[in-house]
C-alpha positions, 0 to 999 in steps of 0.5 A: 520494467516500466511497461510492466508496472504500467500494466500493473497499475492498470489493475490496481491503484487507478480504479481505487483512486477514482473512487474517493469520498467517505470514511476518515476521521477528524473534526473532534475535540480529541486526537483525530481518528486517522485510521483507514484508506486514502487516495493521495494526490500531490503537487509534483504529479504523483498520486497513490494509495495510503493505509493508516493502521490502528497503531498509526503505522502508514503504508503508501504506494505512489507513482506518476500517471503516464498515458492514463495509467499509474506507473508505480514507483515507490512504497512509503512506510513509517509511524505517524503521530497525532495531536489534535488535528495535527499529523506528523512524522520524521521517520518515514522511509521511501523504498524506490522500486526501479533503483532499489534505493531506500530513503530514510528520515522522510518527514510528514506534516499534515492537518486533518479537516472536518471531512477527514481529508488530510492536507500535508507536506512531505519533506526529505533532505536534498529534495523539494517539499511535496504537498499532498492531499489524502482523501478517504476512499469510498467504503463501497470500494474499500471498507476499512471498518469491515473485518477481513476474512480468509474466505475473501482472500483465498484463491489465485491472484494474477498480477505483477511484483514491484521488481517488474516480473509477473506471476500468480500468488496462490492463497489457500483457505487456511491462509498459506501463500505460495508463488513462483514469479516469471523470473524464478523467484520463489515466495512462500508464507502466510496471511491472516486477518489483522487482530484489530478486526479491520479490513486488513491482512497481516502478511509474512513471506519468505523469499528465495535467492536473487532475483527476488526482491528480498533475497533469502529474506523474510518480508512482514507487512500488510495486504488489502482487497479493493472492489472497484466498480465493474472490475475484478477484486484487486489485491495489494500487498506490501512488505519490508524486511526485518531491518527496514532496509528493503521493501517490496509489493505485489498487485493482483486481480482475482482470477475466476 
């Protein structure tokens, strides 16, 4: 599974993390605007991507570098609160992909700088605090402010799932999603541009029985498309089930 996740990261997060510096909020006399996409680097050697929506829900994919590739390890999701330049949460959840464990009550304490960079600390019972820096992603790679369209996401995306299996996800011009993974997990659902008018898609997918990540369940979440320089467009999808006990993700590149 780890080898597949290394390959997975090679087609998604590494390119995004290499292109930072733009967007973001902060430096104002009222609550900081933290909407948008960020690259995250931490003092424990982990790194990843973060998306903060208009309702201040955060979605984050993280991993550690190995041999020049990012081994994707987990999904974080949860609400953030903003007061002035202070950003906090005590209810983030971490979904660890290789074990299937869900850690609840993860804390986040950060401060937005004038450049939009967020310096923060993650805390969880039984774990050492982790210092993390969130840097806005260059709009040339991912422009959060540009409205999403079905035309941009329609097509076939080849890549890997957080369970370690691979396969293609097909999205029709009308936003219908279908996939059968390499281990026989069937996935169907829909994707629509987010009503906020930002460059985010709302995703609802239904999973078949085990070995699917959410066996016989429904996942609700988000998707984004990044366009790294000299690379195929890259799709990242993250979903959680209704009671927030399980999370899953897909990372793919657009096929011609």
